PDB file of N, CA, C and O in Angstrom, chain B, residues numbered from 101:
ATOM      1  N   MET B 101     -27.468  13.515 -36.273  1.00  0.00           N
ATOM      2  CA  MET B 101     -28.437  14.560 -35.998  1.00  0.00           C
ATOM      3  C   MET B 101     -29.802  13.914 -35.765  1.00  0.00           C
ATOM      4  O   MET B 101     -30.221  13.050 -36.535  1.00  0.00           O
ATOM      5  N   ALA B 102     -30.486  14.326 -34.719  1.00  0.00           N
ATOM      6  CA  ALA B 102     -31.793  13.763 -34.381  1.00  0.00           C
ATOM      7  C   ALA B 102     -32.878  14.338 -35.275  1.00  0.00           C
ATOM      8  O   ALA B 102     -32.775  15.464 -35.762  1.00  0.00           O
ATOM      9  N   ALA B 103     -33.918  13.545 -35.478  1.00  0.00           N
ATOM     10  CA  ALA B 103     -35.050  14.001 -36.289  1.00  0.00           C
ATOM     11  C   ALA B 103     -35.881  15.001 -35.490  1.00  0.00           C
ATOM     12  O   ALA B 103     -35.949  14.903 -34.265  1.00  0.00           O
ATOM     13  N   PRO B 104     -36.515  15.963 -36.165  1.00  0.00           N
ATOM     14  CA  PRO B 104     -37.356  16.930 -35.446  1.00  0.00           C
ATOM     15  C   PRO B 104     -38.506  16.230 -34.731  1.00  0.00           C
ATOM     16  O   PRO B 104     -39.118  15.313 -35.280  1.00  0.00           O
ATOM     17  N   ARG B 105     -38.799  16.660 -33.511  1.00  0.00           N
ATOM     18  CA  ARG B 105     -39.821  15.998 -32.704  1.00  0.00           C
ATOM     19  C   ARG B 105     -41.211  16.491 -33.011  1.00  0.00           C
ATOM     20  O   ARG B 105     -42.150  15.695 -32.998  1.00  0.00           O
ATOM     21  N   ASP B 106     -41.384  17.746 -33.284  1.00  0.00           N
ATOM     22  CA  ASP B 106     -42.732  18.259 -33.495  1.00  0.00           C
ATOM     23  C   ASP B 106     -42.748  19.289 -34.617  1.00  0.00           C
ATOM     24  O   ASP B 106     -41.725  19.587 -35.232  1.00  0.00           O
ATOM     25  N   SER B 107     -43.926  19.814 -34.862  1.00  0.00           N
ATOM     26  CA  SER B 107     -44.080  20.724 -35.998  1.00  0.00           C
ATOM     27  C   SER B 107     -43.289  22.016 -35.820  1.00  0.00           C
ATOM     28  O   SER B 107     -42.812  22.581 -36.804  1.00  0.00           O
ATOM     29  N   LEU B 108     -43.141  22.493 -34.591  1.00  0.00           N
ATOM     30  CA  LEU B 108     -42.382  23.727 -34.365  1.00  0.00           C
ATOM     31  C   LEU B 108     -40.918  23.541 -34.745  1.00  0.00           C
ATOM     32  O   LEU B 108     -40.326  24.412 -35.381  1.00  0.00           O
ATOM     33  N   GLU B 109     -40.336  22.414 -34.360  1.00  0.00           N
ATOM     34  CA  GLU B 109     -38.944  22.155 -34.722  1.00  0.00           C
ATOM     35  C   GLU B 109     -38.808  21.928 -36.220  1.00  0.00           C
ATOM     36  O   GLU B 109     -37.810  22.337 -36.814  1.00  0.00           O
ATOM     37  N   ARG B 110     -39.792  21.284 -36.841  1.00  0.00           N
ATOM     38  CA  ARG B 110     -39.768  21.072 -38.287  1.00  0.00           C
ATOM     39  C   ARG B 110     -39.832  22.412 -39.007  1.00  0.00           C
ATOM     40  O   ARG B 110     -39.102  22.642 -39.970  1.00  0.00           O
ATOM     41  N   LEU B 111     -40.715  23.299 -38.533  1.00  0.00           N
ATOM     42  CA  LEU B 111     -40.828  24.635 -39.122  1.00  0.00           C
ATOM     43  C   LEU B 111     -39.521  25.392 -38.971  1.00  0.00           C
ATOM     44  O   LEU B 111     -39.067  26.051 -39.907  1.00  0.00           O
ATOM     45  N   TRP B 112     -38.918  25.301 -37.797  1.00  0.00           N
ATOM     46  CA  TRP B 112     -37.670  25.996 -37.526  1.00  0.00           C
ATOM     47  C   TRP B 112     -36.569  25.528 -38.463  1.00  0.00           C
ATOM     48  O   TRP B 112     -35.858  26.349 -39.042  1.00  0.00           O
ATOM     49  N   SER B 113     -36.421  24.216 -38.619  1.00  0.00           N
ATOM     50  CA  SER B 113     -35.333  23.704 -39.454  1.00  0.00           C
ATOM     51  C   SER B 113     -35.577  23.995 -40.929  1.00  0.00           C
ATOM     52  O   SER B 113     -34.638  24.338 -41.647  1.00  0.00           O
ATOM     53  N   THR B 114     -36.816  23.867 -41.397  1.00  0.00           N
ATOM     54  CA  THR B 114     -37.117  24.151 -42.795  1.00  0.00           C
ATOM     55  C   THR B 114     -36.905  25.618 -43.124  1.00  0.00           C
ATOM     56  O   THR B 114     -36.308  25.952 -44.148  1.00  0.00           O
ATOM     57  N   THR B 115     -37.392  26.489 -42.260  1.00  0.00           N
ATOM     58  CA  THR B 115     -37.238  27.922 -42.480  1.00  0.00           C
ATOM     59  C   THR B 115     -35.767  28.316 -42.439  1.00  0.00           C
ATOM     60  O   THR B 115     -35.319  29.128 -43.248  1.00  0.00           O
ATOM     61  N   GLY B 116     -35.030  27.758 -41.522  1.00  0.00           N
ATOM     62  CA  GLY B 116     -33.609  28.060 -41.432  1.00  0.00           C
ATOM     63  C   GLY B 116     -32.851  27.657 -42.684  1.00  0.00           C
ATOM     64  O   GLY B 116     -31.994  28.398 -43.165  1.00  0.00           O
ATOM     65  N   ILE B 117     -33.167  26.484 -43.209  1.00  0.00           N
ATOM     66  CA  ILE B 117     -32.493  26.014 -44.423  1.00  0.00           C
ATOM     67  C   ILE B 117     -32.838  26.920 -45.602  1.00  0.00           C
ATOM     68  O   ILE B 117     -31.954  27.294 -46.373  1.00  0.00           O
ATOM     69  N   LEU B 118     -34.111  27.274 -45.746  1.00  0.00           N
ATOM     70  CA  LEU B 118     -34.515  28.130 -46.862  1.00  0.00           C
ATOM     71  C   LEU B 118     -33.880  29.521 -46.772  1.00  0.00           C
ATOM     72  O   LEU B 118     -33.416  30.059 -47.777  1.00  0.00           O
ATOM     73  N   LEU B 119     -33.863  30.089 -45.587  1.00  0.00           N
ATOM     74  CA  LEU B 119     -33.299  31.428 -45.454  1.00  0.00           C
ATOM     75  C   LEU B 119     -31.780  31.424 -45.618  1.00  0.00           C
ATOM     76  O   LEU B 119     -31.211  32.396 -46.114  1.00  0.00           O
ATOM     77  N   GLN B 120     -31.126  30.352 -45.212  1.00  0.00           N
ATOM     78  CA  GLN B 120     -29.685  30.262 -45.447  1.00  0.00           C
ATOM     79  C   GLN B 120     -29.392  30.134 -46.933  1.00  0.00           C
ATOM     80  O   GLN B 120     -28.380  30.640 -47.417  1.00  0.00           O
ATOM     81  N   ALA B 121     -30.279  29.455 -47.656  1.00  0.00           N
ATOM     82  CA  ALA B 121     -30.107  29.363 -49.109  1.00  0.00           C
ATOM     83  C   ALA B 121     -30.268  30.739 -49.744  1.00  0.00           C
ATOM     84  O   ALA B 121     -29.517  31.094 -50.653  1.00  0.00           O
ATOM     85  N   VAL B 122     -31.242  31.517 -49.271  1.00  0.00           N
ATOM     86  CA  VAL B 122     -31.427  32.874 -49.797  1.00  0.00           C
ATOM     87  C   VAL B 122     -30.209  33.736 -49.480  1.00  0.00           C
ATOM     88  O   VAL B 122     -29.787  34.540 -50.311  1.00  0.00           O
ATOM     89  N   LEU B 123     -29.645  33.575 -48.287  1.00  0.00           N
ATOM     90  CA  LEU B 123     -28.425  34.313 -47.946  1.00  0.00           C
ATOM     91  C   LEU B 123     -27.283  33.953 -48.896  1.00  0.00           C
ATOM     92  O   LEU B 123     -26.551  34.828 -49.357  1.00  0.00           O
ATOM     93  N   LEU B 124     -27.141  32.675 -49.180  1.00  0.00           N
ATOM     94  CA  LEU B 124     -26.086  32.247 -50.090  1.00  0.00           C
ATOM     95  C   LEU B 124     -26.300  32.828 -51.484  1.00  0.00           C
ATOM     96  O   LEU B 124     -25.357  33.311 -52.110  1.00  0.00           O
ATOM     97  N   VAL B 125     -27.534  32.782 -51.967  1.00  0.00           N
ATOM     98  CA  VAL B 125     -27.838  33.364 -53.282  1.00  0.00           C
ATOM     99  C   VAL B 125     -27.574  34.871 -53.254  1.00  0.00           C
ATOM    100  O   VAL B 125     -27.074  35.429 -54.230  1.00  0.00           O
ATOM    101  N   GLY B 126     -27.905  35.526 -52.149  1.00  0.00           N
ATOM    102  CA  GLY B 126     -27.646  36.957 -52.027  1.00  0.00           C
ATOM    103  C   GLY B 126     -26.174  37.279 -52.069  1.00  0.00           C
ATOM    104  O   GLY B 126     -25.761  38.256 -52.695  1.00  0.00           O
ATOM    105  N   VAL B 127     -25.383  36.463 -51.406  1.00  0.00           N
ATOM    106  CA  VAL B 127     -23.935  36.689 -51.433  1.00  0.00           C
ATOM    107  C   VAL B 127     -23.403  36.484 -52.846  1.00  0.00           C
ATOM    108  O   VAL B 127     -22.576  37.262 -53.321  1.00  0.00           O
ATOM    109  N   LEU B 128     -23.876  35.442 -53.513  1.00  0.00           N
ATOM    110  CA  LEU B 128     -23.426  35.192 -54.881  1.00  0.00           C
ATOM    111  C   LEU B 128     -23.874  36.306 -55.825  1.00  0.00           C
ATOM    112  O   LEU B 128     -23.133  36.702 -56.725  1.00  0.00           O
ATOM    113  N   ALA B 129     -25.098  36.812 -55.612  1.00  0.00           N
ATOM    114  CA  ALA B 129     -25.587  37.903 -56.452  1.00  0.00           C
ATOM    115  C   ALA B 129     -24.843  39.199 -56.156  1.00  0.00           C
ATOM    116  O   ALA B 129     -24.690  40.043 -57.039  1.00  0.00           O
ATOM    117  N   ALA B 130     -24.380  39.359 -54.915  1.00  0.00           N
ATOM    118  CA  ALA B 130     -23.652  40.570 -54.555  1.00  0.00           C
ATOM    119  C   ALA B 130     -22.324  40.652 -55.304  1.00  0.00           C
ATOM    120  O   ALA B 130     -21.811  41.742 -55.555  1.00  0.00           O
ATOM    121  N   VAL B 131     -21.782  39.509 -55.652  1.00  0.00           N
ATOM    122  CA  VAL B 131     -20.534  39.504 -56.407  1.00  0.00           C
ATOM    123  C   VAL B 131     -20.767  40.078 -57.807  1.00  0.00           C
ATOM    124  O   VAL B 131     -19.934  40.821 -58.325  1.00  0.00           O
ATOM    125  N   GLY B 132     -21.918  39.724 -58.419  1.00  0.00           N
ATOM    126  CA  GLY B 132     -22.203  40.194 -59.771  1.00  0.00           C
ATOM    127  C   GLY B 132     -22.896  41.549 -59.761  1.00  0.00           C
ATOM    128  O   GLY B 132     -22.290  42.558 -60.121  1.00  0.00           O
ATOM    129  N   ASP B 133     -24.153  41.579 -59.354  1.00  0.00           N
ATOM    130  CA  ASP B 133     -24.935  42.820 -59.332  1.00  0.00           C
ATOM    131  C   ASP B 133     -25.147  43.208 -57.868  1.00  0.00           C
ATOM    132  O   ASP B 133     -25.895  42.541 -57.154  1.00  0.00           O
ATOM    133  N   ARG B 134     -24.516  44.246 -57.434  1.00  0.00           N
ATOM    134  CA  ARG B 134     -24.537  44.606 -56.014  1.00  0.00           C
ATOM    135  C   ARG B 134     -25.923  45.003 -55.516  1.00  0.00           C
ATOM    136  O   ARG B 134     -26.260  44.734 -54.363  1.00  0.00           O
ATOM    137  N   ARG B 135     -26.719  45.629 -56.352  1.00  0.00           N
ATOM    138  CA  ARG B 135     -28.044  46.071 -55.920  1.00  0.00           C
ATOM    139  C   ARG B 135     -28.963  44.877 -55.658  1.00  0.00           C
ATOM    140  O   ARG B 135     -29.664  44.839 -54.647  1.00  0.00           O
ATOM    141  N   VAL B 136     -28.957  43.910 -56.566  1.00  0.00           N
ATOM    142  CA  VAL B 136     -29.776  42.703 -56.390  1.00  0.00           C
ATOM    143  C   VAL B 136     -29.297  41.922 -55.170  1.00  0.00           C
ATOM    144  O   VAL B 136     -30.101  41.438 -54.374  1.00  0.00           O
ATOM    145  N   GLY B 137     -27.993  41.808 -55.036  1.00  0.00           N
ATOM    146  CA  GLY B 137     -27.438  41.098 -53.886  1.00  0.00           C
ATOM    147  C   GLY B 137     -27.811  41.757 -52.572  1.00  0.00           C
ATOM    148  O   GLY B 137     -28.123  41.073 -51.597  1.00  0.00           O
ATOM    149  N   ALA B 138     -27.781  43.070 -52.540  1.00  0.00           N
ATOM    150  CA  ALA B 138     -28.132  43.791 -51.309  1.00  0.00           C
ATOM    151  C   ALA B 138     -29.592  43.563 -50.952  1.00  0.00           C
ATOM    152  O   ALA B 138     -29.916  43.364 -49.781  1.00  0.00           O
ATOM    153  N   TRP B 139     -30.479  43.590 -51.941  1.00  0.00           N
ATOM    154  CA  TRP B 139     -31.899  43.361 -51.662  1.00  0.00           C
ATOM    155  C   TRP B 139     -32.157  41.931 -51.195  1.00  0.00           C
ATOM    156  O   TRP B 139     -32.963  41.706 -50.291  1.00  0.00           O
ATOM    157  N   LEU B 140     -31.473  40.964 -51.812  1.00  0.00           N
ATOM    158  CA  LEU B 140     -31.637  39.576 -51.383  1.00  0.00           C
ATOM    159  C   LEU B 140     -31.109  39.361 -49.964  1.00  0.00           C
ATOM    160  O   LEU B 140     -31.733  38.662 -49.166  1.00  0.00           O
ATOM    161  N   LEU B 141     -29.969  39.957 -49.656  1.00  0.00           N
ATOM    162  CA  LEU B 141     -29.430  39.831 -48.304  1.00  0.00           C
ATOM    163  C   LEU B 141     -30.334  40.508 -47.276  1.00  0.00           C
ATOM    164  O   LEU B 141     -30.544  39.984 -46.182  1.00  0.00           O
ATOM    165  N   LEU B 142     -30.862  41.670 -47.633  1.00  0.00           N
ATOM    166  CA  LEU B 142     -31.782  42.360 -46.731  1.00  0.00           C
ATOM    167  C   LEU B 142     -33.048  41.539 -46.499  1.00  0.00           C
ATOM    168  O   LEU B 142     -33.535  41.448 -45.372  1.00  0.00           O
ATOM    169  N   ALA B 143     -33.576  40.947 -47.557  1.00  0.00           N
ATOM    170  CA  ALA B 143     -34.769  40.104 -47.429  1.00  0.00           C
ATOM    171  C   ALA B 143     -34.489  38.880 -46.568  1.00  0.00           C
ATOM    172  O   ALA B 143     -35.324  38.493 -45.750  1.00  0.00           O
ATOM    173  N   ALA B 144     -33.327  38.272 -46.743  1.00  0.00           N
ATOM    174  CA  ALA B 144     -32.985  37.082 -45.970  1.00  0.00           C
ATOM    175  C   ALA B 144     -32.800  37.408 -44.487  1.00  0.00           C
ATOM    176  O   ALA B 144     -33.288  36.678 -43.624  1.00  0.00           O
ATOM    177  N   VAL B 145     -32.105  38.491 -44.197  1.00  0.00           N
ATOM    178  CA  VAL B 145     -31.889  38.869 -42.789  1.00  0.00           C
ATOM    179  C   VAL B 145     -33.216  39.247 -42.135  1.00  0.00           C
ATOM    180  O   VAL B 145     -33.466  38.877 -40.988  1.00  0.00           O
ATOM    181  N   THR B 146     -34.062  39.976 -42.848  1.00  0.00           N
ATOM    182  CA  THR B 146     -35.380  40.324 -42.312  1.00  0.00           C
ATOM    183  C   THR B 146     -36.203  39.072 -42.069  1.00  0.00           C
ATOM    184  O   THR B 146     -36.873  38.952 -41.043  1.00  0.00           O
ATOM    185  N   GLY B 147     -36.154  38.141 -43.008  1.00  0.00           N
ATOM    186  CA  GLY B 147     -36.873  36.877 -42.839  1.00  0.00           C
ATOM    187  C   GLY B 147     -36.366  36.087 -41.653  1.00  0.00           C
ATOM    188  O   GLY B 147     -37.159  35.502 -40.915  1.00  0.00           O
ATOM    189  N   LEU B 148     -35.052  36.058 -41.454  1.00  0.00           N
ATOM    190  CA  LEU B 148     -34.492  35.351 -40.294  1.00  0.00           C
ATOM    191  C   LEU B 148     -34.957  35.971 -38.982  1.00  0.00           C
ATOM    192  O   LEU B 148     -35.346  35.256 -38.059  1.00  0.00           O
ATOM    193  N   VAL B 149     -34.920  37.288 -38.896  1.00  0.00           N
ATOM    194  CA  VAL B 149     -35.330  37.965 -37.665  1.00  0.00           C
ATOM    195  C   VAL B 149     -36.813  37.711 -37.391  1.00  0.00           C
ATOM    196  O   VAL B 149     -37.187  37.398 -36.261  1.00  0.00           O
ATOM    197  N   LEU B 150     -37.650  37.843 -38.405  1.00  0.00           N
ATOM    198  CA  LEU B 150     -39.082  37.617 -38.223  1.00  0.00           C
ATOM    199  C   LEU B 150     -39.381  36.164 -37.875  1.00  0.00           C
ATOM    200  O   LEU B 150     -40.276  35.887 -37.077  1.00  0.00           O
ATOM    201  N   THR B 151     -38.641  35.245 -38.466  1.00  0.00           N
ATOM    202  CA  THR B 151     -38.831  33.829 -38.135  1.00  0.00           C
ATOM    203  C   THR B 151     -38.441  33.552 -36.694  1.00  0.00           C
ATOM    204  O   THR B 151     -39.149  32.833 -35.989  1.00  0.00           O
ATOM    205  N   HIS B 152     -37.330  34.108 -36.249  1.00  0.00           N
ATOM    206  CA  HIS B 152     -36.910  33.933 -34.856  1.00  0.00           C
ATOM    207  C   HIS B 152     -37.959  34.495 -33.904  1.00  0.00           C
ATOM    208  O   HIS B 152     -38.282  33.867 -32.895  1.00  0.00           O
ATOM    209  N   LEU B 153     -38.487  35.660 -34.214  1.00  0.00           N
ATOM    210  CA  LEU B 153     -39.510  36.251 -33.359  1.00  0.00           C
ATOM    211  C   LEU B 153     -40.784  35.418 -33.326  1.00  0.00           C
ATOM    212  O   LEU B 153     -41.357  35.209 -32.257  1.00  0.00           O
ATOM    213  N   ALA B 154     -41.233  34.943 -34.475  1.00  0.00           N
ATOM    214  CA  ALA B 154     -42.462  34.153 -34.534  1.00  0.00           C
ATOM    215  C   ALA B 154     -42.304  32.836 -33.791  1.00  0.00           C
ATOM    216  O   ALA B 154     -43.192  32.443 -33.035  1.00  0.00           O
ATOM    217  N   ILE B 155     -41.193  32.156 -33.996  1.00  0.00           N
ATOM    218  CA  ILE B 155     -40.998  30.868 -33.345  1.00  0.00           C
ATOM    219  C   ILE B 155     -40.800  31.042 -31.848  1.00  0.00           C
ATOM    220  O   ILE B 155     -41.270  30.212 -31.070  1.00  0.00           O
ATOM    221  N   SER B 156     -40.114  32.101 -31.424  1.00  0.00           N
ATOM    222  CA  SER B 156     -39.954  32.322 -29.985  1.00  0.00           C
ATOM    223  C   SER B 156     -41.290  32.683 -29.343  1.00  0.00           C
ATOM    224  O   SER B 156     -41.547  32.298 -28.202  1.00  0.00           O
ATOM    225  N   PHE B 157     -42.140  33.412 -30.055  1.00  0.00           N
ATOM    226  CA  PHE B 157     -43.466  33.733 -29.525  1.00  0.00           C
ATOM    227  C   PHE B 157     -44.301  32.465 -29.353  1.00  0.00           C
ATOM    228  O   PHE B 157     -44.959  32.288 -28.328  1.00  0.00           O
ATOM    229  N   VAL B 158     -44.274  31.588 -30.347  1.00  0.00           N
ATOM    230  CA  VAL B 158     -45.037  30.337 -30.269  1.00  0.00           C
ATOM    231  C   VAL B 158     -44.491  29.456 -29.152  1.00  0.00           C
ATOM    232  O   VAL B 158     -45.263  28.864 -28.398  1.00  0.00           O
ATOM    233  N   ALA B 159     -43.169  29.364 -29.037  1.00  0.00           N
ATOM    234  CA  ALA B 159     -42.567  28.545 -27.985  1.00  0.00           C
ATOM    235  C   ALA B 159     -42.878  29.114 -26.601  1.00  0.00           C
ATOM    236  O   ALA B 159     -43.144  28.355 -25.670  1.00  0.00           O
ATOM    237  N   TYR B 160     -42.849  30.420 -26.457  1.00  0.00           N
ATOM    238  CA  TYR B 160     -43.175  31.052 -25.183  1.00  0.00           C
ATOM    239  C   TYR B 160     -44.614  30.746 -24.779  1.00  0.00           C
ATOM    240  O   TYR B 160     -44.890  30.407 -23.627  1.00  0.00           O
ATOM    241  N   ARG B 161     -45.531  30.870 -25.747  1.00  0.00           N
ATOM    242  CA  ARG B 161     -46.944  30.592 -25.452  1.00  0.00           C
ATOM    243  C   ARG B 161     -47.136  29.129 -25.053  1.00  0.00           C
ATOM    244  O   ARG B 161     -47.930  28.820 -24.165  1.00  0.00           O
ATOM    245  N   ARG B 162     -46.402  28.230 -25.715  1.00  0.00           N
ATOM    246  CA  ARG B 162     -46.511  26.813 -25.386  1.00  0.00           C
ATOM    247  C   ARG B 162     -46.030  26.541 -23.964  1.00  0.00           C
ATOM    248  O   ARG B 162     -46.664  25.792 -23.222  1.00  0.00           O
ATOM    249  N   VAL B 163     -44.914  27.148 -23.588  1.00  0.00           N
ATOM    250  CA  VAL B 163     -44.370  26.929 -22.246  1.00  0.00           C
ATOM    251  C   VAL B 163     -45.292  27.521 -21.184  1.00  0.00           C
ATOM    252  O   VAL B 163     -45.510  26.908 -20.139  1.00  0.00           O
ATOM    253  N   MET B 164     -45.832  28.705 -21.445  1.00  0.00           N
ATOM    254  CA  MET B 164     -46.676  29.354 -20.450  1.00  0.00           C
ATOM    255  C   MET B 164     -48.036  28.675 -20.283  1.00  0.00           C
ATOM    256  O   MET B 164     -48.715  28.909 -19.284  1.00  0.00           O
ATOM    257  N   ARG B 165     -48.440  27.853 -21.225  1.00  0.00           N
ATOM    258  CA  ARG B 165     -49.713  27.137 -21.106  1.00  0.00           C
ATOM    259  C   ARG B 165     -49.580  25.805 -20.402  1.00  0.00           C
ATOM    260  O   ARG B 165     -50.589  25.154 -20.129  1.00  0.00           O
ATOM    261  N   ARG B 166     -48.374  25.383 -20.103  1.00  0.00           N
ATOM    262  CA  ARG B 166     -48.170  24.125 -19.380  1.00  0.00           C
ATOM    263  C   ARG B 166     -48.693  24.248 -17.956  1.00  0.00           C
ATOM    264  O   ARG B 166     -48.853  25.345 -17.421  1.00  0.00           O
ATOM    265  N   ALA B 167     -48.952  23.103 -17.367  1.00  0.00           N
ATOM    266  CA  ALA B 167     -49.362  23.086 -15.965  1.00  0.00           C
ATOM    267  C   ALA B 167     -48.166  23.468 -15.087  1.00  0.00           C
ATOM    268  O   ALA B 167     -47.051  22.982 -15.278  1.00  0.00           O
ATOM    269  N   TRP B 168     -48.427  24.340 -14.136  1.00  0.00           N
ATOM    270  CA  TRP B 168     -47.367  24.770 -13.243  1.00  0.00           C
ATOM    271  C   TRP B 168     -47.186  23.743 -12.135  1.00  0.00           C
ATOM    272  O   TRP B 168     -48.156  23.100 -11.732  1.00  0.00           O
ATOM    273  N   PRO B 169     -45.969  23.576 -11.636  1.00  0.00           N
ATOM    274  CA  PRO B 169     -45.749  22.599 -10.567  1.00  0.00           C
ATOM    275  C   PRO B 169     -46.418  23.062  -9.264  1.00  0.00           C
ATOM    276  O   PRO B 169     -46.451  24.252  -8.950  1.00  0.00           O
ATOM    277  N   GLN B 170     -46.934  22.108  -8.538  1.00  0.00           N
ATOM    278  CA  GLN B 170     -47.570  22.399  -7.251  1.00  0.00           C
ATOM    279  C   GLN B 170     -46.488  22.393  -6.170  1.00  0.00           C
ATOM    280  O   GLN B 170     -46.048  21.338  -5.714  1.00  0.00           O
ATOM    281  N   VAL B 171     -46.075  23.578  -5.778  1.00  0.00           N
ATOM    282  CA  VAL B 171     -44.984  23.728  -4.815  1.00  0.00           C
ATOM    283  C   VAL B 171     -45.527  24.412  -3.579  1.00  0.00           C
ATOM    284  O   VAL B 171     -46.257  25.400  -3.662  1.00  0.00           O
ATOM    285  N   ARG B 172     -45.156  23.867  -2.431  1.00  0.00           N
ATOM    286  CA  ARG B 172     -45.581  24.441  -1.162  1.00  0.00           C
ATOM    287  C   ARG B 172     -44.840  25.745  -0.920  1.00  0.00           C
ATOM    288  O   ARG B 172     -43.640  25.816  -1.187  1.00  0.00           O
ATOM    289  N   PRO B 173     -45.524  26.801  -0.415  1.00  0.00           N
ATOM    290  CA  PRO B 173     -44.817  28.061  -0.125  1.00  0.00           C
ATOM    291  C   PRO B 173     -43.792  27.885   0.992  1.00  0.00           C
ATOM    292  O   PRO B 173     -43.929  27.009   1.846  1.00  0.00           O
ATOM    293  N   LEU B 174     -42.778  28.723   0.970  1.00  0.00           N
ATOM    294  CA  LEU B 174     -41.770  28.684   2.027  1.00  0.00           C
ATOM    295  C   LEU B 174     -42.381  29.177   3.337  1.00  0.00           C
ATOM    296  O   LEU B 174     -43.128  30.155   3.362  1.00  0.00           O
ATOM    297  N   ASP B 175     -42.046  28.472   4.431  1.00  0.00           N
ATOM    298  CA  ASP B 175     -42.608  28.846   5.740  1.00  0.00           C
ATOM    299  C   ASP B 175     -41.909  30.060   6.348  1.00  0.00           C
ATOM    300  O   ASP B 175     -42.538  30.855   7.046  1.00  0.00           O
ATOM    301  N   ASP B 176     -40.624  30.204   6.089  1.00  0.00           N
ATOM    302  CA  ASP B 176     -39.879  31.286   6.731  1.00  0.00           C
ATOM    303  C   ASP B 176     -39.673  32.485   5.806  1.00  0.00           C
ATOM    304  O   ASP B 176     -38.749  33.271   6.018  1.00  0.00           O
ATOM    305  N   TRP B 177     -40.493  32.632   4.816  1.00  0.00           N
ATOM    306  CA  TRP B 177     -40.346  33.738   3.894  1.00  0.00           C
ATOM    307  C   TRP B 177     -40.920  35.020   4.496  1.00  0.00           C
ATOM    308  O   TRP B 177     -42.085  35.049   4.892  1.00  0.00           O
ATOM    309  N   ASP B 178     -40.120  36.071   4.568  1.00  0.00           N
ATOM    310  CA  ASP B 178     -40.555  37.361   5.124  1.00  0.00           C
ATOM    311  C   ASP B 178     -40.737  38.352   3.991  1.00  0.00           C
ATOM    312  O   ASP B 178     -39.840  38.546   3.171  1.00  0.00           O
ATOM    313  N   ASP B 179     -41.893  38.970   3.953  1.00  0.00           N
ATOM    314  CA  ASP B 179     -42.158  39.981   2.916  1.00  0.00           C
ATOM    315  C   ASP B 179     -41.643  41.328   3.314  1.00  0.00           C
ATOM    316  O   ASP B 179     -41.782  42.290   2.559  1.00  0.00           O
TER     317      ASP B 179
END
């Protein structure tokens, strides 16, 4: 497995590991006390969704701020 290249990938991998641990604890808690397990699983799934949204937003902004390639327009393009 390759090492993370930048802070965004480091954040992604760290957050993923932590939220997967919470999911595992939630599953284990669901076996004993169902209410606690349900709340932990709900918190973990919500955290995963919010993390995916935040990281995709940051990645999108990074890509859109790059320099665009200088491409000549097509000569035979008809509008």
